[in-house]
C-alpha positions in Angstrom: -56.3 -8.6 -18.7 -55.0 -11.4 -20.9 -52.3 -12.6 -18.5 -49.6 -11.7 -21.0 -46.4 -10.5 -19.2 -46.2 -7.5 -21.5 -49.7 -6.4 -20.4 -49.3 -7.5 -16.8 -47.1 -5.2 -14.6 -44.4 -7.5 -13.2 -42.3 -5.7 -10.7 -38.5 -5.9 -11.2 -37.9 -8.0 -8.1 -40.3 -10.6 -9.3 -38.7 -10.7 -12.8 -35.3 -10.9 -11.1 -36.5 -13.9 -9.1 -37.7 -15.7 -12.2 -34.3 -15.0 -14.0 -32.3 -16.2 -11.0 -34.4 -19.4 -10.9 -33.8 -19.9 -14.6 -30.1 -19.3 -14.3 -29.9 -21.9 -11.6 -32.0 -24.3 -13.6 -29.7 -23.9 -16.6 -26.6 -24.5 -14.5 -28.2 -27.7 -13.1 -28.6 -29.2 -16.5 -31.9 -30.7 -15.5 -33.7 -29.6 -18.6 -33.1 -28.1 -22.0 -34.0 -24.5 -21.5 -36.6 -24.5 -24.3 -38.6 -26.8 -21.9 -38.1 -24.6 -18.8 -41.6 -23.0 -19.1 -43.1 -25.9 -17.3 -40.6 -25.4 -14.4 -41.7 -21.8 -14.1 -45.3 -22.8 -14.1 -44.7 -25.3 -11.3 -42.4 -23.1 -9.2 -44.2 -19.8 -9.4 -47.8 -20.7 -10.4 -47.6 -18.9 -13.8 -49.9 -19.8 -16.6 -48.4 -21.2 -19.8 -48.4 -17.8 -21.6 -46.8 -16.0 -18.7 -44.1 -18.7 -18.4 -43.3 -18.5 -22.1 -43.0 -14.7 -21.9 -40.7 -14.8 -18.9 -38.6 -17.5 -20.6 -38.4 -15.4 -23.8 -37.3 -12.4 -21.9 -34.7 -14.4 -20.0 -33.3 -15.8 -23.2 -33.2 -12.4 -24.9 -31.4 -10.8 -22.0 -29.1 -13.6 -21.1 -26.0 -12.4 -22.9 -26.3 -8.9 -21.6 -26.9 -9.9 -18.0 -23.9 -12.3 -18.1 -21.5 -9.9 -19.8 -21.3 -12.0 -23.0 -22.1 -9.2 -25.4 -19.3 -7.4 -27.3 
């Protein structure tokens, strides 16, 4: 297994935890969200590729999850 989030089965609760963490991080203003992968790595022990994939999925789903889509 390559460690890619698409290939690795991540249960929905785990993904939800990552997304909640990223929402809180965004609200804190501590970092530009393009640099948030490092925070995911530190907080959850993800490797760089996994953290990037989670961050990408978080960004792609942000508007829908927060009711911002028309």
